[in-house]
C-alpha positions as CSV (number, residue, x, y, z in Angstrom):
1,M,9.3,-42.2,46.2
2,A,9.5,-38.6,47.2
3,E,6.2,-36.9,48.1
4,T,5.5,-33.7,46.3
5,N,3.2,-31.2,48.0
6,V,1.1,-29.5,45.4
7,K,-1.2,-26.8,46.5
8,N,-4.1,-26.1,44.2
9,S,-4.7,-22.4,43.6
10,S,-8.2,-21.0,43.9
11,P,-9.7,-20.2,40.5
12,V,-10.9,-16.9,41.9
13,A,-7.3,-16.0,43.0
14,I,-6.0,-16.9,39.5
15,L,-8.8,-14.7,37.9
16,V,-8.0,-11.8,40.1
17,A,-4.2,-12.1,39.4
18,W,-4.8,-12.2,35.7
19,T,-7.2,-9.3,35.9
20,I,-4.5,-7.2,37.6
21,V,-2.1,-8.1,34.8
22,V,-4.4,-7.8,31.8
23,V,-6.3,-4.6,32.6
24,P,-3.3,-2.3,32.7
25,L,-1.8,-4.1,29.7
26,I,-5.0,-3.5,27.6
27,W,-5.2,0.1,28.8
28,G,-1.5,0.8,27.9
29,F,-2.0,-0.9,24.5
30,S,-5.1,1.2,23.7
31,Y,-3.5,4.4,24.9
32,T,-0.4,3.8,22.7
33,L,-2.5,2.8,19.7
34,A,-4.7,6.0,20.1
35,N,-1.6,8.2,20.3
36,A,0.0,6.4,17.3
37,L,-3.1,7.0,15.2
38,K,-2.8,10.7,16.0
39,I,0.5,10.8,14.2
40,F,-0.8,9.1,11.1
41,T,-4.1,11.0,10.9
42,A,-2.6,14.5,11.8
43,P,-3.6,17.0,9.1
44,G,-0.6,17.8,7.0
45,G,-0.6,20.5,4.4
46,H,2.6,19.2,2.6
């Protein structure tokens, strides 16, 4: 049988990588949502 070399990743490295991905994603989502709410809550006299 062929040997497969599987390297186990450090849980800390995985956490750091996901943090790098998720933090900007959440910031972008909240920024977009806040700006979208401005459109729908803008005072309109019509």
